[in-house]
N, CA, C and O atoms as CSV, one atom per row, in Angstrom:
chain,resi,resn,atom,element,x,y,z
A,1,GLU,N,N,-281.510,-55.504,128.626
A,1,GLU,CA,C,-280.588,-54.922,129.587
A,1,GLU,C,C,-280.780,-55.535,130.979
A,1,GLU,O,O,-279.813,-55.826,131.683
A,2,GLN,N,N,-282.034,-55.723,131.355
A,2,GLN,CA,C,-282.331,-56.314,132.656
A,2,GLN,C,C,-281.781,-57.742,132.741
A,2,GLN,O,O,-281.227,-58.134,133.768
A,3,ALA,N,N,-281.934,-58.511,131.670
A,3,ALA,CA,C,-281.422,-59.885,131.652
A,3,ALA,C,C,-279.903,-59.898,131.741
A,3,ALA,O,O,-279.337,-60.737,132.442
A,4,GLN,N,N,-279.239,-58.996,131.055
A,4,GLN,CA,C,-277.777,-58.917,131.117
A,4,GLN,C,C,-277.311,-58.601,132.537
A,4,GLN,O,O,-276.342,-59.191,133.014
A,5,GLU,N,N,-277.977,-57.699,133.199
A,5,GLU,CA,C,-277.612,-57.348,134.573
A,5,GLU,C,C,-277.848,-58.520,135.521
A,5,GLU,O,O,-277.053,-58.755,136.430
A,6,ALA,N,N,-278.940,-59.255,135.310
A,6,ALA,CA,C,-279.229,-60.417,136.148
A,6,ALA,C,C,-278.168,-61.499,135.959
A,6,ALA,O,O,-277.733,-62.117,136.930
A,7,ILE,N,N,-277.754,-61.729,134.725
A,7,ILE,CA,C,-276.714,-62.724,134.436
A,7,ILE,C,C,-275.390,-62.288,135.048
A,7,ILE,O,O,-274.675,-63.109,135.622
A,8,ALA,N,N,-275.063,-61.025,134.934
A,8,ALA,CA,C,-273.816,-60.511,135.520
A,8,ALA,C,C,-273.834,-60.649,137.036
A,8,ALA,O,O,-272.835,-61.044,137.635
A,9,ALA,N,N,-274.965,-60.325,137.660
A,9,ALA,CA,C,-275.071,-60.433,139.118
A,9,ALA,C,C,-274.933,-61.889,139.563
A,9,ALA,O,O,-274.287,-62.166,140.573
A,10,GLU,N,N,-275.527,-62.811,138.828
A,10,GLU,CA,C,-275.426,-64.233,139.172
A,10,GLU,C,C,-273.998,-64.734,138.991
A,10,GLU,O,O,-273.520,-65.544,139.786
A,11,THR,N,N,-273.323,-64.267,137.968
A,11,THR,CA,C,-271.927,-64.645,137.752
A,11,THR,C,C,-271.061,-64.179,138.917
A,11,THR,O,O,-270.218,-64.931,139.404
A,12,VAL,N,N,-271.263,-62.961,139.357
A,12,VAL,CA,C,-270.516,-62.423,140.504
A,12,VAL,C,C,-270.821,-63.237,141.759
A,12,VAL,O,O,-269.907,-63.538,142.528
A,13,ARG,N,N,-272.088,-63.602,141.984
A,13,ARG,CA,C,-272.464,-64.401,143.143
A,13,ARG,C,C,-271.774,-65.764,143.131
A,13,ARG,O,O,-271.278,-66.221,144.161
A,14,ILE,N,N,-271.743,-66.397,141.991
A,14,ILE,CA,C,-271.100,-67.718,141.872
A,14,ILE,C,C,-269.607,-67.608,142.166
A,14,ILE,O,O,-269.060,-68.436,142.894
A,15,ILE,N,N,-268.956,-66.619,141.621
A,15,ILE,CA,C,-267.513,-66.431,141.842
A,15,ILE,C,C,-267.235,-66.117,143.305
A,15,ILE,O,O,-266.298,-66.668,143.883
A,16,ARG,N,N,-268.025,-65.245,143.913
A,16,ARG,CA,C,-267.829,-64.918,145.337
A,16,ARG,C,C,-268.034,-66.152,146.221
A,16,ARG,O,O,-267.264,-66.394,147.151
A,17,THR,N,N,-269.066,-66.917,145.925
A,17,THR,CA,C,-269.322,-68.129,146.701
A,17,THR,C,C,-268.142,-69.087,146.582
A,17,THR,O,O,-267.722,-69.676,147.578
A,18,PHE,N,N,-267.607,-69.247,145.387
A,18,PHE,CA,C,-266.448,-70.123,145.187
A,18,PHE,C,C,-265.235,-69.606,145.956
A,18,PHE,O,O,-264.537,-70.383,146.605
A,19,GLN,N,N,-264.982,-68.305,145.887
A,19,GLN,CA,C,-263.846,-67.727,146.606
A,19,GLN,C,C,-263.970,-67.911,148.113
A,19,GLN,O,O,-262.974,-68.164,148.790
A,20,GLN,N,N,-265.171,-67.787,148.636
A,20,GLN,CA,C,-265.384,-67.843,150.079
A,20,GLN,C,C,-265.505,-69.259,150.624
A,20,GLN,O,O,-265.117,-69.516,151.763
A,21,THR,N,N,-266.041,-70.183,149.824
A,21,THR,CA,C,-266.330,-71.520,150.342
A,21,THR,C,C,-265.643,-72.652,149.588
A,21,THR,O,O,-265.531,-73.763,150.107
A,22,GLY,N,N,-265.184,-72.382,148.369
A,22,GLY,CA,C,-264.620,-73.450,147.542
A,22,GLY,C,C,-265.687,-74.272,146.846
A,22,GLY,O,O,-265.366,-75.198,146.101
A,23,GLN,N,N,-266.947,-73.951,147.075
A,23,GLN,CA,C,-268.065,-74.659,146.440
A,23,GLN,C,C,-268.582,-73.833,145.266
A,23,GLN,O,O,-268.609,-72.603,145.318
A,24,VAL,N,N,-268.988,-74.527,144.211
A,24,VAL,CA,C,-269.526,-73.842,143.042
A,24,VAL,C,C,-271.027,-74.097,142.982
A,24,VAL,O,O,-271.452,-75.228,142.749
A,25,PRO,N,N,-271.840,-73.054,143.190
A,25,PRO,CA,C,-273.293,-73.236,143.104
A,25,PRO,C,C,-273.704,-73.633,141.678
A,25,PRO,O,O,-273.106,-73.189,140.698
A,26,ASN,N,N,-274.707,-74.452,141.592
A,26,ASN,CA,C,-275.321,-74.846,140.317
A,26,ASN,C,C,-274.404,-75.653,139.405
A,26,ASN,O,O,-274.650,-75.735,138.202
A,27,VAL,N,N,-273.355,-76.247,139.959
A,27,VAL,CA,C,-272.477,-77.059,139.121
A,27,VAL,C,C,-273.261,-78.289,138.657
A,27,VAL,O,O,-274.040,-78.859,139.421
A,28,VAL,N,N,-273.052,-78.691,137.407
A,28,VAL,CA,C,-273.871,-79.768,136.846
A,28,VAL,C,C,-273.079,-81.021,136.476
A,28,VAL,O,O,-273.685,-82.054,136.188
A,29,ASN,N,N,-271.753,-80.966,136.475
A,29,ASN,CA,C,-271.021,-82.110,135.957
A,29,ASN,C,C,-270.119,-82.808,136.970
A,29,ASN,O,O,-269.186,-83.506,136.575
A,30,LEU,N,N,-270.376,-82.634,138.274
A,30,LEU,CA,C,-269.591,-83.347,139.272
A,30,LEU,C,C,-270.051,-84.795,139.344
A,30,LEU,O,O,-271.238,-85.087,139.196
A,31,ALA,N,N,-269.110,-85.693,139.572
A,31,ALA,CA,C,-269.452,-87.104,139.711
A,31,ALA,C,C,-270.250,-87.311,140.992
A,31,ALA,O,O,-269.862,-86.831,142.057
A,32,ARG,N,N,-271.352,-88.018,140.885
A,32,ARG,CA,C,-272.143,-88.337,142.074
A,32,ARG,C,C,-271.496,-89.464,142.855
A,32,ARG,O,O,-271.569,-89.504,144.084
A,33,THR,N,N,-270.872,-90.366,142.149
A,33,THR,CA,C,-270.119,-91.446,142.775
A,33,THR,C,C,-268.795,-91.586,142.029
A,33,THR,O,O,-268.674,-91.193,140.869
A,34,THR,N,N,-267.816,-92.150,142.712
A,34,THR,CA,C,-266.514,-92.386,142.091
A,34,THR,C,C,-266.133,-93.841,142.351
A,34,THR,O,O,-266.806,-94.525,143.122
A,35,PRO,N,N,-265.069,-94.319,141.721
A,35,PRO,CA,C,-264.612,-95.686,141.979
A,35,PRO,C,C,-263.891,-95.842,143.333
A,35,PRO,O,O,-263.323,-96.900,143.606
A,36,ALA,N,N,-263.908,-94.815,144.168
A,36,ALA,CA,C,-263.217,-94.887,145.455
A,36,ALA,C,C,-263.807,-96.008,146.305
A,36,ALA,O,O,-265.024,-96.165,146.395
A,37,THR,N,N,-262.917,-96.786,146.928
A,37,THR,CA,C,-263.351,-97.892,147.788
A,37,THR,C,C,-263.039,-97.630,149.252
A,37,THR,O,O,-263.548,-98.323,150.132
A,38,CYS,N,N,-262.200,-96.627,149.516
A,38,CYS,CA,C,-261.804,-96.365,150.893
A,38,CYS,C,C,-261.388,-94.902,151.038
A,38,CYS,O,O,-261.156,-94.201,150.053
A,39,MET,N,N,-261.300,-94.465,152.286
A,39,MET,CA,C,-260.838,-93.116,152.577
A,39,MET,C,C,-259.658,-93.216,153.535
A,39,MET,O,O,-259.761,-93.807,154.610
A,40,LEU,N,N,-258.545,-92.633,153.132
A,40,LEU,CA,C,-257.372,-92.540,153.979
A,40,LEU,C,C,-257.498,-91.248,154.771
A,40,LEU,O,O,-257.654,-90.173,154.190
A,41,VAL,N,N,-257.432,-91.348,156.093
A,41,VAL,CA,C,-257.546,-90.182,156.966
A,41,VAL,C,C,-256.180,-89.961,157.603
A,41,VAL,O,O,-255.661,-90.823,158.312
A,42,VAL,N,N,-255.603,-88.782,157.335
A,42,VAL,CA,C,-254.278,-88.461,157.857
A,42,VAL,C,C,-254.407,-87.239,158.753
A,42,VAL,O,O,-254.668,-86.136,158.273
A,43,ARG,N,N,-254.225,-87.435,160.051
A,43,ARG,CA,C,-254.221,-86.328,161.001
A,43,ARG,C,C,-252.771,-85.861,161.114
A,43,ARG,O,O,-251.873,-86.664,161.367
A,44,HIS,N,N,-252.549,-84.569,160.927
A,44,HIS,CA,C,-251.172,-84.078,160.861
A,44,HIS,C,C,-251.057,-82.646,161.338
A,44,HIS,O,O,-252.043,-81.915,161.426
A,45,LEU,N,N,-249.830,-82.265,161.643
A,45,LEU,CA,C,-249.541,-80.868,161.921
A,45,LEU,C,C,-249.515,-80.145,160.583
A,45,LEU,O,O,-249.100,-80.715,159.573
A,46,ASP,N,N,-249.949,-78.912,160.573
A,46,ASP,CA,C,-250.029,-78.138,159.336
A,46,ASP,C,C,-248.648,-77.588,158.994
A,46,ASP,O,O,-248.313,-76.454,159.337
A,47,ARG,N,N,-247.863,-78.402,158.319
A,47,ARG,CA,C,-246.490,-78.039,157.952
A,47,ARG,C,C,-246.261,-78.322,156.469
A,47,ARG,O,O,-246.898,-79.214,155.908
A,48,PRO,N,N,-245.366,-77.578,155.832
A,48,PRO,CA,C,-245.073,-77.803,154.419
A,48,PRO,C,C,-244.516,-79.213,154.179
A,48,PRO,O,O,-243.713,-79.723,154.960
A,49,GLY,N,N,-244.956,-79.812,153.102
A,49,GLY,CA,C,-244.408,-81.087,152.661
A,49,GLY,C,C,-245.093,-82.320,153.201
A,49,GLY,O,O,-244.854,-83.420,152.703
A,50,VAL,N,N,-245.944,-82.171,154.213
A,50,VAL,CA,C,-246.595,-83.358,154.789
A,50,VAL,C,C,-247.445,-84.057,153.739
A,50,VAL,O,O,-247.288,-85.258,153.518
A,51,LEU,N,N,-248.335,-83.330,153.096
A,51,LEU,CA,C,-249.212,-83.952,152.107
A,51,LEU,C,C,-248.450,-84.412,150.872
A,51,LEU,O,O,-248.821,-85.407,150.251
A,52,ALA,N,N,-247.396,-83.703,150.512
A,52,ALA,CA,C,-246.576,-84.132,149.371
A,52,ALA,C,C,-245.990,-85.512,149.639
A,52,ALA,O,O,-245.957,-86.359,148.746
A,53,GLY,N,N,-245.526,-85.741,150.868
A,53,GLY,CA,C,-244.985,-87.048,151.221
A,53,GLY,C,C,-246.047,-88.132,151.197
A,53,GLY,O,O,-245.797,-89.241,150.726
A,54,VAL,N,N,-247.230,-87.816,151.702
A,54,VAL,CA,C,-248.336,-88.775,151.696
A,54,VAL,C,C,-248.701,-89.139,150.262
A,54,VAL,O,O,-248.814,-90.316,149.921
A,55,LEU,N,N,-248.885,-88.123,149.430
A,55,LEU,CA,C,-249.267,-88.370,148.042
A,55,LEU,C,C,-248.173,-89.100,147.273
A,55,LEU,O,O,-248.475,-89.875,146.366
A,56,ASP,N,N,-246.919,-88.869,147.615
A,56,ASP,CA,C,-245.827,-89.581,146.961
A,56,ASP,C,C,-245.900,-91.073,147.276
A,56,ASP,O,O,-245.702,-91.898,146.384
A,57,ARG,N,N,-246.182,-91.435,148.529
A,57,ARG,CA,C,-246.296,-92.850,148.898
A,57,ARG,C,C,-247.473,-93.500,148.184
A,57,ARG,O,O,-247.388,-94.652,147.759
A,58,ILE,N,N,-248.580,-92.755,148.052
A,58,ILE,CA,C,-249.746,-93.264,147.326
A,58,ILE,C,C,-249.395,-93.481,145.857
A,58,ILE,O,O,-249.792,-94.480,145.259
A,59,ARG,N,N,-248.651,-92.545,145.284
A,59,ARG,CA,C,-248.244,-92.668,143.876
A,59,ARG,C,C,-247.330,-93.867,143.677
A,59,ARG,O,O,-247.494,-94.628,142.723
A,60,LEU,N,N,-246.372,-94.035,144.574
A,60,LEU,CA,C,-245.446,-95.164,144.462
A,60,LEU,C,C,-246.170,-96.505,144.563
A,60,LEU,O,O,-245.726,-97.497,143.985
A,61,ALA,N,N,-247.281,-96.537,145.295
A,61,ALA,CA,C,-248.085,-97.754,145.405
A,61,ALA,C,C,-249.035,-97.911,144.214
A,61,ALA,O,O,-249.790,-98.881,144.134
A,62,GLU,N,N,-248.988,-96.950,143.295
A,62,GLU,CA,C,-249.827,-96.933,142.092
A,62,GLU,C,C,-251.317,-96.993,142.434
A,62,GLU,O,O,-252.088,-97.735,141.827
A,63,ILE,N,N,-251.692,-96.184,143.429
A,63,ILE,CA,C,-253.095,-96.065,143.833
A,63,ILE,C,C,-253.605,-94.710,143.368
A,63,ILE,O,O,-252.957,-93.683,143.569
A,64,ASN,N,N,-254.767,-94.725,142.747
A,64,ASN,CA,C,-255.341,-93.500,142.210
A,64,ASN,C,C,-256.156,-92.767,143.269
A,64,ASN,O,O,-256.972,-93.374,143.963
A,65,VAL,N,N,-255.932,-91.467,143.390
A,65,VAL,CA,C,-256.720,-90.610,144.273
A,65,VAL,C,C,-257.958,-90.161,143.504
A,65,VAL,O,O,-257.860,-89.645,142.391
A,66,GLN,N,N,-259.123,-90.364,144.115
A,66,GLN,CA,C,-260.379,-89.962,143.483
A,66,GLN,C,C,-260.833,-88.581,143.931
A,66,GLN,O,O,-261.354,-87.798,143.137
A,67,GLU,N,N,-260.630,-88.293,145.203
A,67,GLU,CA,C,-261.066,-87.025,145.784
A,67,GLU,C,C,-260.219,-86.771,147.008
A,67,GLU,O,O,-259.729,-87.715,147.627
A,68,MET,N,N,-260.034,-85.504,147.374
A,68,MET,CA,C,-259.344,-85.230,148.627
A,68,MET,C,C,-259.656,-83.833,149.126
A,68,MET,O,O,-259.991,-82.929,148.361
A,69,GLU,N,N,-259.533,-83.690,150.445
A,69,GLU,CA,C,-259.652,-82.369,151.062
A,69,GLU,C,C,-258.754,-82.353,152.287
A,69,GLU,O,O,-258.519,-83.382,152.920
A,70,ASN,N,N,-258.265,-81.182,152.604
A,70,ASN,CA,C,-257.420,-80.995,153.779
A,70,ASN,C,C,-258.072,-79.904,154.618
A,70,ASN,O,O,-258.187,-78.757,154.186
A,71,ILE,N,N,-258.493,-80.273,155.808
A,71,ILE,CA,C,-259.218,-79.352,156.667
A,71,ILE,C,C,-258.287,-78.868,157.768
A,71,ILE,O,O,-257.706,-79.669,158.500
A,72,ILE,N,N,-258.152,-77.562,157.877
A,72,ILE,CA,C,-257.281,-76.942,158.875
A,72,ILE,C,C,-258.118,-76.595,160.100
A,72,ILE,O,O,-259.206,-76.033,159.973
A,73,PHE,N,N,-257.617,-76.926,161.277
A,73,PHE,CA,C,-258.321,-76.627,162.518
A,73,PHE,C,C,-257.964,-75.230,163.013
A,73,PHE,O,O,-256.972,-74.638,162.587
A,74,GLU,N,N,-258.776,-74.725,163.903
A,74,GLU,CA,C,-258.586,-73.401,164.489
A,74,GLU,C,C,-257.148,-73.244,164.977
A,74,GLU,O,O,-256.605,-74.135,165.630
A,75,GLY,N,N,-256.545,-72.122,164.660
A,75,GLY,CA,C,-255.171,-71.850,165.054
A,75,GLY,C,C,-254.140,-72.283,164.026
A,75,GLY,O,O,-252.956,-71.982,164.172
A,76,ALA,N,N,-254.574,-72.983,162.994
A,76,ALA,CA,C,-253.715,-73.409,161.881
A,76,ALA,C,C,-252.491,-74.208,162.334
A,76,ALA,O,O,-251.420,-74.106,161.736
A,77,GLN,N,N,-252.658,-75.000,163.391
A,77,GLN,CA,C,-251.562,-75.852,163.840
A,77,GLN,C,C,-251.743,-77.299,163.407
A,77,GLN,O,O,-250.766,-78.003,163.151
A,78,ALA,N,N,-252.991,-77.741,163.327
A,78,ALA,CA,C,-253.276,-79.135,162.996
A,78,ALA,C,C,-254.285,-79.192,161.856
A,78,ALA,O,O,-255.015,-78.237,161.592
A,79,ALA,N,N,-254.301,-80.346,161.189
A,79,ALA,CA,C,-255.200,-80.532,160.057
A,79,ALA,C,C,-255.538,-82.008,159.921
A,79,ALA,O,O,-254.909,-82.869,160.537
A,80,VAL,N,N,-256.536,-82.278,159.109
A,80,VAL,CA,C,-256.856,-83.659,158.760
A,80,VAL,C,C,-257.093,-83.708,157.252
A,80,VAL,O,O,-257.889,-82.946,156.703
A,81,ALA,N,N,-256.387,-84.616,156.608
A,81,ALA,CA,C,-256.565,-84.833,155.173
A,81,ALA,C,C,-257.445,-86.055,154.996
A,81,ALA,O,O,-257.205,-87.097,155.607
A,82,ARG,N,N,-258.460,-85.925,154.163
A,82,ARG,CA,C,-259.336,-87.048,153.835
A,82,ARG,C,C,-259.150,-87.327,152.354
A,82,ARG,O,O,-259.516,-86.518,151.500
A,83,ILE,N,N,-258.576,-88.483,152.067
A,83,ILE,CA,C,-258.192,-88.829,150.701
A,83,ILE,C,C,-258.945,-90.082,150.272
A,83,ILE,O,O,-258.732,-91.159,150.828
A,84,HIS,N,N,-259.818,-89.944,149.293
A,84,HIS,CA,C,-260.584,-91.069,148.778
A,84,HIS,C,C,-259.728,-91.787,147.738
A,84,HIS,O,O,-259.264,-91.179,146.773
A,85,LEU,N,N,-259.526,-93.082,147.945
A,85,LEU,CA,C,-258.642,-93.869,147.086
A,85,LEU,C,C,-259.427,-94.929,146.328
A,85,LEU,O,O,-260.428,-95.461,146.809
A,86,GLU,N,N,-258.937,-95.220,145.121
A,86,GLU,CA,C,-259.581,-96.226,144.283
A,86,GLU,C,C,-259.397,-97.630,144.855
A,86,GLU,O,O,-260.311,-98.453,144.791
A,87,THR,N,N,-258.226,-97.902,145.410
A,87,THR,CA,C,-257.958,-99.195,146.040
A,87,THR,C,C,-257.309,-98.949,147.392
A,87,THR,O,O,-256.660,-97.926,147.611
A,88,ALA,N,N,-257.493,-99.891,148.284
A,88,ALA,CA,C,-256.955,-99.742,149.635
A,88,ALA,C,C,-255.453,-100.021,149.661
A,88,ALA,O,O,-254.999,-101.013,149.090
A,89,PRO,N,N,-254.691,-99.171,150.308
A,89,PRO,CA,C,-253.260,-99.440,150.469
A,89,PRO,C,C,-253.057,-100.550,151.496
A,89,PRO,O,O,-253.824,-100.686,152.449
A,90,GLY,N,N,-252.017,-101.331,151.281
A,90,GLY,CA,C,-251.693,-102.390,152.223
A,90,GLY,C,C,-251.067,-101.824,153.488
A,90,GLY,O,O,-250.734,-100.641,153.550
A,91,PRO,N,N,-250.908,-102.677,154.498
A,91,PRO,CA,C,-250.322,-102.235,155.764
A,91,PRO,C,C,-248.927,-101.639,155.595
A,91,PRO,O,O,-248.550,-100.727,156.330
A,92,ASP,N,N,-248.156,-102.151,154.628
A,92,ASP,CA,C,-246.812,-101.614,154.391
A,92,ASP,C,C,-246.876,-100.181,153.886
A,92,ASP,O,O,-246.062,-99.351,154.289
A,93,VAL,N,N,-247.830,-99.874,153.010
A,93,VAL,CA,C,-247.984,-98.508,152.491
A,93,VAL,C,C,-248.458,-97.580,153.610
A,93,VAL,O,O,-247.982,-96.450,153.718
A,94,ILE,N,N,-249.379,-98.042,154.432
A,94,ILE,CA,C,-249.840,-97.248,155.574
A,94,ILE,C,C,-248.658,-96.921,156.488
A,94,ILE,O,O,-248.525,-95.792,156.961
A,95,ALA,N,N,-247.805,-97.915,156.732
A,95,ALA,CA,C,-246.622,-97.696,157.583
A,95,ALA,C,C,-245.666,-96.701,156.944
A,95,ALA,O,O,-245.084,-95.870,157.642
A,96,GLN,N,N,-245.493,-96.773,155.621
A,96,GLN,CA,C,-244.624,-95.829,154.914
A,96,GLN,C,C,-245.184,-94.414,154.994
A,96,GLN,O,O,-244.433,-93.454,155.168
A,97,ILE,N,N,-246.506,-94.285,154.868
A,97,ILE,CA,C,-247.139,-92.968,154.982
A,97,ILE,C,C,-246.910,-92.408,156.377
A,97,ILE,O,O,-246.523,-91.249,156.531
A,98,GLN,N,N,-247.149,-93.228,157.392
A,98,GLN,CA,C,-246.956,-92.791,158.777
A,98,GLN,C,C,-245.517,-92.341,159.014
A,98,GLN,O,O,-245.274,-91.359,159.715
A,99,ALA,N,N,-244.570,-93.063,158.428
A,99,ALA,CA,C,-243.149,-92.764,158.644
A,99,ALA,C,C,-242.627,-91.650,157.737
A,99,ALA,O,O,-241.490,-91.208,157.899
A,100,SER,N,N,-243.439,-91.194,156.788
A,100,SER,CA,C,-242.947,-90.222,155.809
A,100,SER,C,C,-242.692,-88.838,156.392
A,100,SER,O,O,-241.985,-88.035,155.783
A,101,SER,N,N,-243.261,-88.545,157.573
A,101,SER,CA,C,-243.057,-87.232,158.188
A,101,SER,C,C,-243.261,-87.325,159.694
A,101,SER,O,O,-244.176,-88.008,160.156
A,102,PRO,N,N,-242.422,-86.649,160.455
A,102,PRO,CA,C,-242.641,-86.608,161.907
A,102,PRO,C,C,-243.872,-85.768,162.274
A,102,PRO,O,O,-244.311,-85.777,163.424
A,103,HIS,N,N,-244.420,-85.051,161.306
A,103,HIS,CA,C,-245.581,-84.209,161.548
A,103,HIS,C,C,-246.904,-84.959,161.379
A,103,HIS,O,O,-247.972,-84.391,161.606
A,104,ILE,N,N,-246.837,-86.227,160.982
A,104,ILE,CA,C,-248.051,-87.034,160.871
A,104,ILE,C,C,-248.365,-87.613,162.243
A,104,ILE,O,O,-247.527,-88.271,162.860
A,105,LEU,N,N,-249.582,-87.360,162.711
A,105,LEU,CA,C,-249.998,-87.791,164.035
A,105,LEU,C,C,-250.683,-89.152,164.018
A,105,LEU,O,O,-250.493,-89.964,164.923
A,106,GLU,N,N,-251.486,-89.396,162.971
A,106,GLU,CA,C,-252.232,-90.648,162.887
A,106,GLU,C,C,-252.664,-90.893,161.446
A,106,GLU,O,O,-252.993,-89.955,160.720
A,107,VAL,N,N,-252.661,-92.149,161.043
A,107,VAL,CA,C,-253.131,-92.541,159.730
A,107,VAL,C,C,-254.147,-93.658,159.940
A,107,VAL,O,O,-253.873,-94.633,160.640
A,108,SER,N,N,-255.318,-93.511,159.331
A,108,SER,CA,C,-256.321,-94.579,159.424
A,108,SER,C,C,-256.989,-94.762,158.072
A,108,SER,O,O,-256.959,-93.874,157.219
A,109,LEU,N,N,-257.590,-95.928,157.893
A,109,LEU,CA,C,-258.239,-96.277,156.627
A,109,LEU,C,C,-259.684,-96.656,156.926
A,109,LEU,O,O,-259.955,-97.454,157.823
A,110,ILE,N,N,-260.601,-96.078,156.169
A,110,ILE,CA,C,-262.021,-96.343,156.354
A,110,ILE,C,C,-262.592,-96.861,155.032
A,110,ILE,O,O,-262.426,-96.231,153.988
A,111,ALA,N,N,-263.256,-97.999,155.085
A,111,ALA,CA,C,-263.906,-98.540,153.887
A,111,ALA,C,C,-265.123,-97.677,153.538
A,111,ALA,O,O,-265.847,-97.215,154.419
A,112,LEU,N,N,-265.326,-97.475,152.251
A,112,LEU,CA,C,-266.497,-96.695,151.805
A,112,LEU,C,C,-267.585,-97.621,151.307
A,112,LEU,O,O,-268.647,-97.159,150.890
């Protein structure tokens, strides 16, 4: 009975931590490294459709996304998306991403 209660309590802790932080404690199967070669950084206003447009341009360029996160700043007006890509987009794709929404403030590429 004690072991069952301990397992139940740990399960609740893991779920609460995930709900509050998005992180899963004790996860064992996450990739330590990925084939990502660069990170696309998109600073943008927090508006619907901005990331959909960015991801559409990446898809059209046939570039695979390895990892991504979108961080919202205080006040929920601005955000920064960090998108790890398998291959670097060319200058034309970067220009298309920048032009895909008036809510995009800046697009930059960082080699990993």
